C-alpha positions in Angstrom: 133.2 338.5 72.8 129.7 339.4 73.8 126.9 338.7 71.4 124.0 341.1 71.2 120.8 339.5 72.5 119.0 340.3 69.2 121.9 339.3 66.9 119.7 337.8 64.3 117.7 341.1 64.0 120.9 343.1 63.8 122.2 340.8 61.1 119.1 341.5 59.0 119.7 345.3 59.4 123.2 345.3 57.9 123.3 347.2 54.5 127.0 347.6 54.1 130.3 346.4 55.6 133.3 348.7 56.3 136.8 347.9 57.4 139.1 350.3 59.1 142.6 350.2 60.4 141.7 351.5 63.8 138.2 351.0 65.1 136.9 352.6 68.4 133.6 352.5 70.1 132.3 355.2 72.4 130.6 354.1 75.6 128.9 356.2 78.3 128.9 354.9 81.8 128.0 356.7 85.0 128.1 360.1 83.2 131.6 359.5 81.8 132.5 358.8 78.1 135.0 356.1 77.3 136.6 355.4 73.9 137.7 351.8 73.5 139.4 349.9 70.7 137.1 347.2 69.4 137.3 344.4 66.8 133.9 345.1 65.2 130.7 347.0 65.7 127.4 347.9 64.2 126.3 351.5 63.6 122.5 351.5 63.9 122.1 354.9 62.1 124.2 354.1 59.0 123.4 350.3 59.1 127.1 349.6 58.5 128.9 346.7 60.2 132.5 347.9 60.9 135.4 345.5 61.2 138.9 346.3 62.6 141.3 345.6 59.7 144.4 345.7 61.8 147.5 347.9 61.4 147.4 348.4 57.6 146.7 352.1 57.2 143.8 352.0 54.7 140.1 351.9 54.9 137.4 350.6 52.6 133.7 351.0 52.8 131.8 348.8 50.4 133.2 349.5 47.0 134.5 353.0 48.0 137.8 354.1 49.4 138.0 356.0 52.6 138.5 359.3 50.7 135.1 358.8 49.2 133.2 358.3 52.5 
C-alpha cells in the first residue's frame, strides 16, 4: 500500500467516512483512463474517505444509507 506523502494533511481534511461494497478509483496515465478496484481512497472535493466494505451489497455514508446519498 502506498502512503500519500502528505498523509497527515489529508487526515486533517477528512470530514466524513463512507463504506461501499465495490470501490473503484479512476487514474489517467499517458492519455488513457483506467478504472481499478481499490481498498480505500480519499475524495478531495467531497472530503470523504471511502473504504471498500467487501462483498456485502450495501453502502453507508456517515449516518445515511446509500439511497440518501
